[in-house]
Biopython code that builds the backbone (N, CA, C, O; Angstrom):
import numpy as np
from Bio.PDB.StructureBuilder import StructureBuilder

atoms = [
    (1, "MET", "N", (-23.393, 9.343, -4.424)),
    (1, "MET", "CA", (-22.766, 8.879, -4.626)),
    (1, "MET", "C", (-23.177, 7.988, -4.215)),
    (1, "MET", "O", (-23.770, 7.886, -5.289)),
    (2, "ALA", "N", (-23.705, 6.577, -3.315)),
    (2, "ALA", "CA", (-23.787, 5.615, -3.242)),
    (2, "ALA", "C", (-22.589, 5.192, -2.139)),
    (2, "ALA", "O", (-21.379, 5.142, -2.355)),
    (3, "GLU", "N", (-23.406, 4.864, -0.720)),
    (3, "GLU", "CA", (-22.139, 4.226, -0.498)),
    (3, "GLU", "C", (-21.476, 3.028, -0.088)),
    (3, "GLU", "O", (-22.188, 2.151, 0.401)),
    (4, "PRO", "N", (-19.691, 2.730, -0.242)),
    (4, "PRO", "CA", (-19.452, 1.518, -1.058)),
    (4, "PRO", "C", (-19.617, 1.084, 0.535)),
    (4, "PRO", "O", (-19.583, 1.738, 1.578)),
    (5, "GLU", "N", (-19.820, -0.390, 0.223)),
    (5, "GLU", "CA", (-20.141, -1.593, 0.652)),
    (5, "GLU", "C", (-18.895, -2.424, 1.058)),
    (5, "GLU", "O", (-17.966, -2.872, 0.386)),
    (6, "PHE", "N", (-19.226, -2.488, 2.559)),
    (6, "PHE", "CA", (-18.567, -2.694, 3.074)),
    (6, "PHE", "C", (-18.586, -4.780, 3.347)),
    (6, "PHE", "O", (-19.569, -5.208, 3.951)),
    (7, "ARG", "N", (-17.602, -5.737, 2.916)),
    (7, "ARG", "CA", (-17.691, -6.003, 3.272)),
    (7, "ARG", "C", (-16.681, -7.513, 5.047)),
    (7, "ARG", "O", (-15.574, -7.388, 5.570)),
    (8, "GLU", "N", (-17.004, -7.841, 5.127)),
    (8, "GLU", "CA", (-16.823, -8.211, 6.498)),
    (8, "GLU", "C", (-16.283, -10.025, 6.478)),
    (8, "GLU", "O", (-16.116, -10.923, 5.652)),
    (9, "PHE", "N", (-16.189, -9.840, 7.705)),
    (9, "PHE", "CA", (-15.397, -11.010, 7.470)),
    (9, "PHE", "C", (-14.742, -10.927, 9.165)),
    (9, "PHE", "O", (-14.361, -9.869, 9.667)),
    (10, "SER", "N", (-14.712, -12.490, 9.992)),
    (10, "SER", "CA", (-14.315, -12.595, 11.087)),
    (10, "SER", "C", (-13.499, -13.818, 11.101)),
    (10, "SER", "O", (-13.735, -14.724, 10.302)),
    (11, "ALA", "N", (-12.222, -13.919, 12.265)),
    (11, "ALA", "CA", (-11.442, -15.098, 12.793)),
    (11, "ALA", "C", (-11.451, -15.144, 13.917)),
    (11, "ALA", "O", (-11.823, -14.280, 14.711)),
    (12, "LYS", "N", (-10.723, -16.946, 14.256)),
    (12, "LYS", "CA", (-10.546, -16.563, 16.061)),
    (12, "LYS", "C", (-9.562, -17.443, 16.004)),
    (12, "LYS", "O", (-9.400, -18.227, 15.070)),
    (13, "GLY", "N", (-9.052, -17.381, 16.722)),
    (13, "GLY", "CA", (-8.193, -18.612, 17.264)),
    (13, "GLY", "C", (-6.924, -17.757, 15.713)),
    (13, "GLY", "O", (-6.560, -18.412, 14.736)),
    (14, "VAL", "N", (-6.390, -15.712, 16.053)),
    (14, "VAL", "CA", (-5.131, -16.252, 15.061)),
    (14, "VAL", "C", (-4.474, -15.681, 15.855)),
    (14, "VAL", "O", (-4.633, -14.858, 16.756)),
    (15, "ARG", "N", (-3.546, -16.339, 15.312)),
    (15, "ARG", "CA", (-1.542, -15.709, 16.097)),
    (15, "ARG", "C", (-1.738, -14.835, 15.898)),
    (15, "ARG", "O", (-2.823, -14.675, 15.339)),
    (16, "ILE", "N", (-0.823, -13.465, 16.196)),
    (16, "ILE", "CA", (-0.681, -12.265, 16.173)),
    (16, "ILE", "C", (0.792, -12.149, 16.140)),
    (16, "ILE", "O", (1.348, -12.816, 17.013)),
    (17, "ASP", "N", (1.261, -11.741, 15.667)),
    (17, "ASP", "CA", (3.167, -12.012, 15.749)),
    (17, "ASP", "C", (2.747, -9.884, 15.278)),
    (17, "ASP", "O", (1.759, -9.481, 14.664)),
    (18, "ARG", "N", (3.945, -8.990, 15.873)),
    (18, "ARG", "CA", (4.484, -7.763, 15.589)),
    (18, "ARG", "C", (6.104, -8.395, 15.888)),
    (18, "ARG", "O", (6.555, -9.028, 16.842)),
    (19, "SER", "N", (6.708, -7.921, 14.649)),
    (19, "SER", "CA", (8.382, -8.008, 14.957)),
    (19, "SER", "C", (8.661, -9.273, 15.081)),
    (19, "SER", "O", (8.552, -10.080, 14.158)),
    (20, "LEU", "N", (9.233, -9.682, 16.811)),
    (20, "LEU", "CA", (9.163, -11.120, 16.431)),
    (20, "LEU", "C", (8.519, -11.588, 18.014)),
    (20, "LEU", "O", (8.535, -12.769, 18.359)),
    (21, "ARG", "N", (8.145, -10.854, 18.609)),
    (21, "ARG", "CA", (6.425, -10.885, 19.739)),
    (21, "ARG", "C", (6.019, -11.657, 18.863)),
    (21, "ARG", "O", (6.231, -11.694, 17.651)),
    (22, "SER", "N", (5.107, -12.607, 19.884)),
    (22, "SER", "CA", (3.807, -12.690, 20.080)),
    (22, "SER", "C", (3.300, -11.790, 20.401)),
    (22, "SER", "O", (4.058, -10.917, 20.821)),
    (23, "LEU", "N", (1.675, -11.438, 20.404)),
    (23, "LEU", "CA", (0.849, -10.399, 20.549)),
    (23, "LEU", "C", (0.045, -11.453, 21.293)),
    (23, "LEU", "O", (-0.010, -11.499, 22.522)),
    (24, "THR", "N", (-0.557, -12.271, 20.501)),
    (24, "THR", "CA", (-1.244, -13.196, 21.215)),
    (24, "THR", "C", (-1.363, -14.854, 20.293)),
    (24, "THR", "O", (-1.219, -14.908, 19.072)),
    (25, "ARG", "N", (-1.591, -15.857, 20.999)),
    (25, "ARG", "CA", (-1.848, -17.094, 19.998)),
    (25, "ARG", "C", (-3.545, -17.379, 19.606)),
    (25, "ARG", "O", (-3.782, -17.907, 18.520)),
    (26, "ALA", "N", (-4.850, -16.961, 20.649)),
    (26, "ALA", "CA", (-6.110, -17.517, 20.266)),
    (26, "ALA", "C", (-6.938, -15.513, 19.702)),
    (26, "ALA", "O", (-8.060, -15.144, 20.050)),
    (27, "GLY", "N", (-6.053, -14.744, 18.924)),
    (27, "GLY", "CA", (-6.693, -13.415, 18.622)),
    (27, "GLY", "C", (-7.663, -13.459, 17.627)),
    (27, "GLY", "O", (-7.718, -14.457, 16.909)),
    (28, "GLN", "N", (-8.418, -12.557, 17.476)),
    (28, "GLN", "CA", (-9.972, -12.457, 15.994)),
    (28, "GLN", "C", (-8.824, -11.161, 15.812)),
    (28, "GLN", "O", (-7.928, -10.552, 16.395)),
    (29, "VAL", "N", (-9.654, -11.258, 14.431)),
    (29, "VAL", "CA", (-9.020, -10.235, 12.720)),
    (29, "VAL", "C", (-10.353, -9.966, 12.565)),
    (29, "VAL", "O", (-11.046, -10.794, 11.972)),
    (30, "LYS", "N", (-11.088, -8.437, 13.213)),
    (30, "LYS", "CA", (-12.142, -8.516, 12.270)),
    (30, "LYS", "C", (-12.952, -6.964, 11.479)),
    (30, "LYS", "O", (-13.344, -5.888, 11.931)),
    (31, "ILE", "N", (-12.908, -7.612, 10.069)),
    (31, "ILE", "CA", (-13.472, -6.170, 9.835)),
    (31, "ILE", "C", (-14.719, -5.829, 9.463)),
    (31, "ILE", "O", (-15.318, -6.343, 8.518)),
    (32, "ARG", "N", (-15.079, -5.095, 10.074)),
    (32, "ARG", "CA", (-16.913, -4.470, 9.793)),
    (32, "ARG", "C", (-16.307, -3.139, 9.875)),
    (32, "ARG", "O", (-15.142, -2.775, 10.041)),
    (33, "ASP", "N", (-17.632, -2.383, 9.681)),
    (33, "ASP", "CA", (-18.193, -0.869, 8.724)),
    (33, "ASP", "C", (-16.781, -0.334, 8.407)),
    (33, "ASP", "O", (-16.346, 0.547, 9.148)),
    (34, "GLY", "N", (-15.958, -0.807, 7.303)),
    (34, "GLY", "CA", (-14.536, -0.433, 7.879)),
    (34, "GLY", "C", (-13.544, -0.449, 8.466)),
    (34, "GLY", "O", (-12.682, 0.428, 8.411)),
    (35, "ARG", "N", (-13.515, -1.256, 8.996)),
    (35, "ARG", "CA", (-12.480, -1.292, 9.358)),
    (35, "ARG", "C", (-11.923, -2.281, 9.809)),
    (35, "ARG", "O", (-12.721, -3.169, 10.107)),
    (36, "LEU", "N", (-10.380, -2.623, 10.075)),
    (36, "LEU", "CA", (-9.702, -3.715, 10.430)),
    (36, "LEU", "C", (-9.463, -3.416, 11.723)),
    (36, "LEU", "O", (-8.996, -2.403, 12.243)),
    (37, "GLU", "N", (-9.977, -4.782, 12.321)),
    (37, "GLU", "CA", (-9.904, -4.774, 13.884)),
    (37, "GLU", "C", (-9.065, -6.045, 14.502)),
    (37, "GLU", "O", (-9.728, -7.082, 14.459)),
    (38, "LEU", "N", (-7.727, -6.198, 15.080)),
    (38, "LEU", "CA", (-6.560, -6.856, 15.585)),
    (38, "LEU", "C", (-6.750, -6.915, 16.957)),
    (38, "LEU", "O", (-6.152, -6.040, 17.585)),
    (39, "LEU", "N", (-7.849, -8.213, 18.021)),
    (39, "LEU", "CA", (-7.840, -8.220, 18.669)),
    (39, "LEU", "C", (-7.130, -9.172, 19.741)),
    (39, "LEU", "O", (-6.397, -10.005, 19.207)),
    (40, "THR", "N", (-7.166, -9.209, 20.634)),
    (40, "THR", "CA", (-6.356, -10.950, 21.681)),
    (40, "THR", "C", (-7.467, -11.254, 22.055)),
    (40, "THR", "O", (-8.452, -10.524, 22.163)),
    (41, "SER", "N", (-7.316, -12.802, 22.359)),
    (41, "SER", "CA", (-8.315, -13.221, 23.150)),
    (41, "SER", "C", (-9.212, -13.078, 23.675)),
    (41, "SER", "O", (-10.209, -13.794, 23.761)),
    (42, "TYR", "N", (-8.928, -11.942, 24.183)),
    (42, "TYR", "CA", (-10.466, -11.443, 25.665)),
    (42, "TYR", "C", (-10.863, -10.513, 25.026)),
    (42, "TYR", "O", (-11.333, -9.648, 25.764)),
    (43, "GLY", "N", (-10.910, -10.217, 23.762)),
    (43, "GLY", "CA", (-11.689, -9.572, 22.832)),
    (43, "GLY", "C", (-11.127, -7.895, 23.381)),
    (43, "GLY", "O", (-12.058, -7.091, 23.324)),
    (44, "ALA", "N", (-10.004, -7.378, 23.804)),
    (44, "ALA", "CA", (-9.346, -6.413, 23.669)),
    (44, "ALA", "C", (-8.178, -6.810, 22.768)),
    (44, "ALA", "O", (-7.466, -7.782, 22.515)),
    (45, "GLU", "N", (-8.461, -4.861, 22.237)),
    (45, "GLU", "CA", (-7.956, -3.677, 20.960)),
    (45, "GLU", "C", (-6.267, -4.287, 21.040)),
    (45, "GLU", "O", (-5.983, -4.183, 22.233)),
    (46, "ILE", "N", (-5.153, -4.817, 20.361)),
    (46, "ILE", "CA", (-3.785, -4.618, 19.878)),
    (46, "ILE", "C", (-3.980, -3.273, 18.825)),
    (46, "ILE", "O", (-3.284, -2.372, 19.292)),
    (47, "ASP", "N", (-4.476, -2.939, 17.927)),
    (47, "ASP", "CA", (-4.859, -2.061, 16.832)),
    (47, "ASP", "C", (-5.634, -2.002, 15.978)),
    (47, "ASP", "O", (-6.025, -3.126, 15.661)),
    (48, "SER", "N", (-6.485, -0.466, 14.895)),
    (48, "SER", "CA", (-7.650, -1.333, 14.736)),
    (48, "SER", "C", (-6.984, 0.145, 12.842)),
    (48, "SER", "O", (-5.937, 0.215, 12.199)),
    (49, "ALA", "N", (-8.014, 0.745, 12.781)),
    (49, "ALA", "CA", (-6.839, 1.047, 11.666)),
    (49, "ALA", "C", (-8.353, 1.525, 10.614)),
    (49, "ALA", "O", (-9.347, 0.895, 10.975)),
    (50, "PRO", "N", (-8.606, 2.467, 9.479)),
    (50, "PRO", "CA", (-9.675, 2.080, 7.914)),
    (50, "PRO", "C", (-9.449, 1.346, 7.643)),
    (50, "PRO", "O", (-8.316, 1.151, 8.082)),
    (51, "VAL", "N", (-9.866, 0.278, 6.895)),
    (51, "VAL", "CA", (-9.194, -0.828, 5.998)),
    (51, "VAL", "C", (-8.567, 0.391, 4.311)),
    (51, "VAL", "O", (-7.773, 0.175, 3.395)),
    (52, "ASP", "N", (-9.186, 1.227, 4.562)),
    (52, "ASP", "CA", (-8.103, 1.960, 3.206)),
    (52, "ASP", "C", (-7.105, 2.564, 3.169)),
    (52, "ASP", "O", (-6.610, 3.341, 2.352)),
    (53, "SER", "N", (-6.687, 2.008, 4.502)),
    (53, "SER", "CA", (-5.234, 3.463, 5.094)),
    (53, "SER", "C", (-4.479, 0.771, 5.448)),
    (53, "SER", "O", (-4.135, 0.077, 6.405)),
    (54, "VAL", "N", (-4.521, 0.731, 5.146)),
    (54, "VAL", "CA", (-4.780, -1.341, 5.768)),
    (54, "VAL", "C", (-3.648, -1.652, 4.170)),
    (54, "VAL", "O", (-4.181, -1.546, 3.066)),
    (55, "GLU", "N", (-2.196, -2.005, 4.275)),
    (55, "GLU", "CA", (-1.625, -2.652, 3.189)),
    (55, "GLU", "C", (-1.600, -4.494, 3.981)),
    (55, "GLU", "O", (-0.788, -4.882, 4.820)),
    (56, "ALA", "N", (-3.258, -5.679, 3.095)),
    (56, "ALA", "CA", (-2.977, -6.541, 3.733)),
    (56, "ALA", "C", (-2.355, -7.449, 2.505)),
    (56, "ALA", "O", (-2.867, -7.259, 1.401)),
    (57, "ARG", "N", (-1.236, -8.472, 2.608)),
    (57, "ARG", "CA", (-1.116, -9.067, 1.494)),
    (57, "ARG", "C", (-0.433, -10.060, 2.101)),
    (57, "ARG", "O", (-0.249, -9.964, 3.315)),
    (58, "ARG", "N", (0.406, -11.946, 0.908)),
    (58, "ARG", "CA", (0.725, -12.666, 1.584)),
    (58, "ARG", "C", (2.507, -12.284, 1.803)),
    (58, "ARG", "O", (3.067, -11.528, 1.010)),
    (59, "PRO", "N", (3.173, -12.853, 2.849)),
    (59, "PRO", "CA", (4.652, -12.532, 2.713)),
    (59, "PRO", "C", (5.254, -13.526, 1.378)),
    (59, "PRO", "O", (4.929, -14.564, 0.801)),
    (60, "ARG", "N", (6.194, -12.621, 1.319)),
    (60, "ARG", "CA", (7.279, -13.857, -0.073)),
    (60, "ARG", "C", (7.848, -14.603, 0.004)),
    (60, "ARG", "O", (7.950, -15.622, -0.680)),
    (61, "PHE", "N", (8.798, -13.963, 1.620)),
    (61, "PHE", "CA", (8.795, -16.142, 1.907)),
    (61, "PHE", "C", (8.376, -16.105, 3.222)),
    (61, "PHE", "O", (8.524, -15.263, 4.108)),
    (62, "ALA", "N", (7.625, -17.572, 3.165)),
    (62, "ALA", "CA", (6.782, -17.827, 4.162)),
    (62, "ALA", "C", (6.387, -19.298, 3.879)),
    (62, "ALA", "O", (5.653, -19.701, 2.977)),
    (63, "VAL", "N", (7.203, -20.224, 5.107)),
    (63, "VAL", "CA", (6.992, -21.673, 5.559)),
    (63, "VAL", "C", (5.851, -22.169, 4.482)),
    (63, "VAL", "O", (4.801, -21.589, 4.208)),
    (64, "ARG", "N", (6.382, -23.476, 3.918)),
    (64, "ARG", "CA", (4.938, -24.062, 3.027)),
    (64, "ARG", "C", (3.900, -24.764, 4.389)),
    (64, "ARG", "O", (2.704, -25.021, 4.251)),
    (65, "ASP", "N", (4.106, -24.819, 4.720)),
    (65, "ASP", "CA", (3.000, -25.984, 5.407)),
    (65, "ASP", "C", (2.345, -24.727, 7.437)),
    (65, "ASP", "O", (2.098, -25.003, 8.611)),
    (66, "ARG", "N", (2.404, -23.150, 6.328)),
    (66, "ARG", "CA", (1.842, -21.479, 7.209)),
    (66, "ARG", "C", (1.500, -21.570, 6.645)),
    (66, "ARG", "O", (2.000, -22.129, 5.669)),
    (67, "ALA", "N", (-0.276, -20.899, 6.687)),
    (67, "ALA", "CA", (-0.676, -20.572, 5.363)),
    (67, "ALA", "C", (-0.309, -18.710, 6.679)),
    (67, "ALA", "O", (-0.203, -18.762, 7.904)),
    (68, "ARG", "N", (-0.228, -17.565, 5.923)),
    (68, "ARG", "CA", (0.020, -16.587, 6.782)),
    (68, "ARG", "C", (0.402, -15.162, 5.870)),
    (68, "ARG", "O", (0.755, -14.811, 4.744)),
    (69, "ALA", "N", (0.208, -14.858, 6.633)),
    (69, "ALA", "CA", (-0.796, -13.130, 6.341)),
    (69, "ALA", "C", (-0.216, -11.723, 6.759)),
    (69, "ALA", "O", (0.189, -11.637, 7.918)),
    (70, "THR", "N", (-0.138, -10.692, 6.008)),
    (70, "THR", "CA", (1.261, -9.224, 6.581)),
    (70, "THR", "C", (-0.063, -8.386, 6.462)),
    (70, "THR", "O", (-0.841, -8.368, 5.508)),
    (71, "ALA", "N", (-0.159, -7.564, 7.873)),
    (71, "ALA", "CA", (-1.036, -6.568, 7.624)),
    (71, "ALA", "C", (-0.489, -5.195, 7.957)),
    (71, "ALA", "O", (-0.497, -5.502, 9.149)),
    (72, "THR", "N", (0.079, -3.691, 7.978)),
    (72, "THR", "CA", (0.836, -2.542, 7.821)),
    (72, "THR", "C", (-1.092, -1.960, 7.790)),
    (72, "THR", "O", (-1.975, -1.636, 6.996)),
    (73, "VAL", "N", (-0.731, -2.222, 9.869)),
    (73, "VAL", "CA", (-1.617, -1.084, 10.217)),
    (73, "VAL", "C", (-1.306, -0.235, 10.914)),
    (73, "VAL", "O", (-0.399, -0.569, 11.676)),
    (74, "ASN", "N", (-1.913, 1.544, 11.104)),
    (74, "ASN", "CA", (-1.242, 2.594, 11.808)),
    (74, "ASN", "C", (0.325, 2.140, 11.715)),
    (74, "ASN", "O", (0.839, 1.782, 12.774)),
    (75, "GLY", "N", (1.173, 2.125, 10.459)),
    (75, "GLY", "CA", (2.333, 2.233, 9.777)),
    (75, "GLY", "C", (2.983, 0.989, 11.044)),
    (75, "GLY", "O", (4.025, 1.469, 11.490)),
    (76, "THR", "N", (2.719, -0.236, 11.639)),
    (76, "THR", "CA", (3.210, -1.280, 12.104)),
    (76, "THR", "C", (2.325, -2.330, 11.251)),
    (76, "THR", "O", (1.185, -2.298, 10.788)),
    (77, "ARG", "N", (3.724, -3.591, 11.259)),
    (77, "ARG", "CA", (3.490, -4.479, 10.581)),
    (77, "ARG", "C", (2.975, -6.127, 11.207)),
    (77, "ARG", "O", (3.737, -7.035, 11.539)),
    (78, "TYR", "N", (2.121, -6.134, 11.219)),
    (78, "TYR", "CA", (1.948, -7.507, 11.868)),
    (78, "TYR", "C", (1.343, -8.839, 10.940)),
    (78, "TYR", "O", (0.584, -8.632, 9.993)),
    (79, "VAL", "N", (1.803, -10.310, 11.359)),
    (79, "VAL", "CA", (1.981, -11.248, 10.701)),
    (79, "VAL", "C", (0.389, -11.995, 11.356)),
    (79, "VAL", "O", (-0.335, -11.820, 12.336)),
    (80, "LEU", "N", (0.412, -12.775, 10.296)),
    (80, "LEU", "CA", (-1.316, -13.129, 10.835)),
    (80, "LEU", "C", (-0.997, -14.015, 10.311)),
    (80, "LEU", "O", (-0.341, -14.081, 9.272)),
    (81, "ALA", "N", (-1.523, -15.061, 11.122)),
    (81, "ALA", "CA", (-1.737, -16.524, 11.251)),
    (81, "ALA", "C", (-2.920, -17.572, 11.419)),
    (81, "ALA", "O", (-3.129, -18.481, 12.222)),
    (82, "LEU", "N", (-3.674, -17.011, 10.215)),
    (82, "LEU", "CA", (-5.172, -17.680, 10.128)),
    (82, "LEU", "C", (-5.458, -19.257, 9.922)),
    (82, "LEU", "O", (-4.989, -20.021, 9.079)),
    (83, "GLY", "N", (-6.329, -19.483, 10.909)),
    (83, "GLY", "CA", (-6.991, -20.705, 9.987)),
    (83, "GLY", "C", (-6.112, -21.264, 10.961)),
    (83, "GLY", "O", (-6.773, -22.064, 11.624)),
    (84, "GLU", "N", (-4.913, -21.218, 11.364)),
    (84, "GLU", "CA", (-3.785, -22.781, 12.763)),
    (84, "GLU", "C", (-4.846, -23.703, 13.492)),
    (84, "GLU", "O", (-4.753, -24.859, 13.905)),
    (85, "GLY", "N", (-6.314, -22.419, 13.511)),
    (85, "GLY", "CA", (-6.909, -23.641, 15.124)),
    (85, "GLY", "C", (-7.565, -24.668, 14.575)),
    (85, "GLY", "O", (-8.297, -25.276, 15.356)),
    (86, "GLY", "N", (-7.535, -24.976, 13.679)),
    (86, "GLY", "CA", (-8.164, -26.482, 12.883)),
    (86, "GLY", "C", (-9.612, -26.274, 12.337)),
    (86, "GLY", "O", (-10.275, -27.289, 12.122)),
    (87, "SER", "N", (-10.175, -25.018, 12.089)),
    (87, "SER", "CA", (-11.407, -24.513, 12.357)),
    (87, "SER", "C", (-11.645, -24.231, 10.203)),
    (87, "SER", "O", (-12.807, -24.239, 9.797)),
    (88, "SER", "N", (-10.966, -24.110, 9.584)),
    (88, "SER", "CA", (-10.883, -24.093, 8.798)),
    (88, "SER", "C", (-9.556, -24.158, 7.793)),
    (88, "SER", "O", (-8.675, -23.450, 8.283)),
    (89, "ASP", "N", (-9.291, -24.538, 7.027)),
    (89, "ASP", "CA", (-8.040, -24.059, 5.805)),
    (89, "ASP", "C", (-7.676, -22.953, 6.034)),
    (89, "ASP", "O", (-8.465, -22.037, 6.264)),
    (90, "PRO", "N", (-6.425, -22.825, 6.016)),
    (90, "PRO", "CA", (-5.247, -21.926, 5.680)),
    (90, "PRO", "C", (-5.371, -21.168, 5.606)),
    (90, "PRO", "O", (-5.835, -20.193, 6.197)),
    (91, "GLU", "N", (-4.579, -21.695, 4.070)),
    (91, "GLU", "CA", (-5.316, -20.931, 2.547)),
    (91, "GLU", "C", (-6.070, -20.889, 2.143)),
    (91, "GLU", "O", (-5.999, -20.491, 0.981)),
    (92, "GLU", "N", (-7.071, -21.143, 2.527)),
    (92, "GLU", "CA", (-8.473, -20.345, 2.284)),
    (92, "GLU", "C", (-8.840, -19.636, 2.652)),
    (92, "GLU", "O", (-9.267, -18.732, 1.935)),
    (93, "GLU", "N", (-8.960, -19.540, 4.833)),
    (93, "GLU", "CA", (-8.760, -18.151, 4.941)),
    (93, "GLU", "C", (-7.784, -17.622, 4.734)),
    (93, "GLU", "O", (-7.944, -17.442, 3.527)),
    (94, "VAL", "N", (-6.307, -16.961, 5.074)),
    (94, "VAL", "CA", (-5.946, -16.517, 4.385)),
    (94, "VAL", "C", (-6.346, -15.486, 3.002)),
    (94, "VAL", "O", (-6.160, -14.271, 2.931)),
    (95, "SER", "N", (-7.005, -16.476, 1.857)),
    (95, "SER", "CA", (-7.714, -15.939, 0.701)),
    (95, "SER", "C", (-8.793, -15.056, 0.989)),
    (95, "SER", "O", (-8.845, -13.894, 0.584)),
    (96, "ARG", "N", (-9.758, -15.685, 1.778)),
    (96, "ARG", "CA", (-10.855, -14.935, 2.227)),
    (96, "ARG", "C", (-10.486, -13.866, 3.504)),
    (96, "ARG", "O", (-11.529, -13.343, 3.899)),
    (97, "PHE", "N", (-9.763, -13.584, 3.958)),
    (97, "PHE", "CA", (-9.177, -12.017, 4.954)),
    (97, "PHE", "C", (-8.074, -10.822, 3.656)),
    (97, "PHE", "O", (-7.887, -9.605, 3.683)),
    (98, "LEU", "N", (-7.651, -11.741, 2.822)),
    (98, "LEU", "CA", (-7.625, -10.884, 0.896)),
    (98, "LEU", "C", (-8.473, -10.542, 0.766)),
    (98, "LEU", "O", (-9.161, -9.607, 1.175)),
    (99, "ALA", "N", (-8.523, -11.180, 0.241)),
    (99, "ALA", "CA", (-10.563, -10.079, -0.026)),
    (99, "ALA", "C", (-11.121, -9.790, 0.223)),
    (99, "ALA", "O", (-11.935, -9.122, -0.414)),
    (100, "ALA", "N", (-11.143, -10.036, 1.277)),
    (100, "ALA", "CA", (-12.041, -8.888, 2.455)),
    (100, "ALA", "C", (-11.514, -7.371, 2.758)),
    (100, "ALA", "O", (-12.062, -6.569, 3.514)),
    (101, "VAL", "N", (-10.915, -7.264, 2.374)),
    (101, "VAL", "CA", (-9.579, -5.741, 2.946)),
    (101, "VAL", "C", (-10.197, -6.192, 1.153)),
    (101, "VAL", "O", (-11.395, -6.161, 0.870)),
    (102, "ARG", "N", (-9.278, -6.516, 0.309)),
    (102, "ARG", "CA", (-9.322, -5.461, -1.040)),
    (102, "ARG", "C", (-11.210, -5.364, -1.994)),
    (102, "ARG", "O", (-11.580, -4.956, -3.095)),
    (103, "ALA", "N", (-11.854, -5.942, -0.881)),
    (103, "ALA", "CA", (-13.111, -5.493, -1.018)),
    (103, "ALA", "C", (-13.177, -4.835, -0.385)),
    (103, "ALA", "O", (-12.501, -3.969, -0.940)),
    (104, "ALA", "N", (-13.485, -4.419, 0.503)),
    (104, "ALA", "CA", (-13.411, -3.277, 1.717)),
    (104, "ALA", "C", (-12.656, -1.987, 1.401)),
    (104, "ALA", "O", (-12.912, -0.951, 2.015)),
    (105, "ARG", "N", (-11.605, -2.053, 0.323)),
    (105, "ARG", "CA", (-11.270, -1.114, 0.601)),
    (105, "ARG", "C", (-11.793, -0.744, -1.073)),
    (105, "ARG", "O", (-12.178, 0.420, -1.184)),
    (106, "GLY", "N", (-11.840, -1.408, -2.103)),
    (106, "GLY", "CA", (-13.341, -1.106, -3.149)),
    (106, "GLY", "C", (-12.179, -1.376, -3.966)),
    (106, "GLY", "O", (-12.100, -0.517, -4.845)),
    (107, "ASP", "N", (-10.439, -2.959, -4.081)),
    (107, "ASP", "CA", (-10.070, -2.958, -5.115)),
    (107, "ASP", "C", (-10.231, -3.690, -6.258)),
    (107, "ASP", "O", (-10.365, -4.789, -5.719)),
    (108, "ALA", "N", (-10.333, -3.947, -7.605)),
    (108, "ALA", "CA", (-10.400, -4.766, -8.371)),
    (108, "ALA", "C", (-9.813, -6.355, -8.099)),
    (108, "ALA", "O", (-8.627, -6.585, -8.335)),
    (109, "PRO", "N", (-10.543, -7.228, -7.686)),
    (109, "PRO", "CA", (-9.380, -8.835, -7.309)),
    (109, "PRO", "C", (-8.760, -8.795, -8.370)),
    (109, "PRO", "O", (-8.966, -8.189, -9.422)),
    (110, "ASP", "N", (-7.662, -9.758, -7.905)),
    (110, "ASP", "CA", (-6.006, -10.192, -8.686)),
    (110, "ASP", "C", (-7.326, -11.078, -9.853)),
    (110, "ASP", "O", (-6.951, -11.727, -10.829)),
]
sb = StructureBuilder()
sb.init_structure("model")
sb.init_model(0)
sb.init_chain("A")
sb.init_seg("    ")
for serial, (resi, resn, name, xyz) in enumerate(atoms, 1):
    if name == "N":
        sb.init_residue(resn, " ", resi, " ")
    sb.init_atom(name, np.array(xyz, "f"), 0.0, 1.0, " ", f" {name:<3s}", serial, name[0])
structure = sb.get_structure()
């Protein structure tokens, strides 16, 4: 059986929140080698886990002008504000992140 092919994803300038607390305003989200990594702006690891154990989705209730994704990593729920740094379209960045998680997990596209 062939090894699964992992899609890589990288985003900088990501606001990462846990509960009502902001962990970083300019963090990084990376998917590589089958792992999701949440990093501070300095590259220090906030949390990481194999993508198979990560749950990622768009929040049910979100402010219209903000693109958000939630990721549950090791039982902790994080809110990710992708694309707010102005480098790309926020909605497109969230869609790319969710597609990368699905691809890395081997899930079928919606």
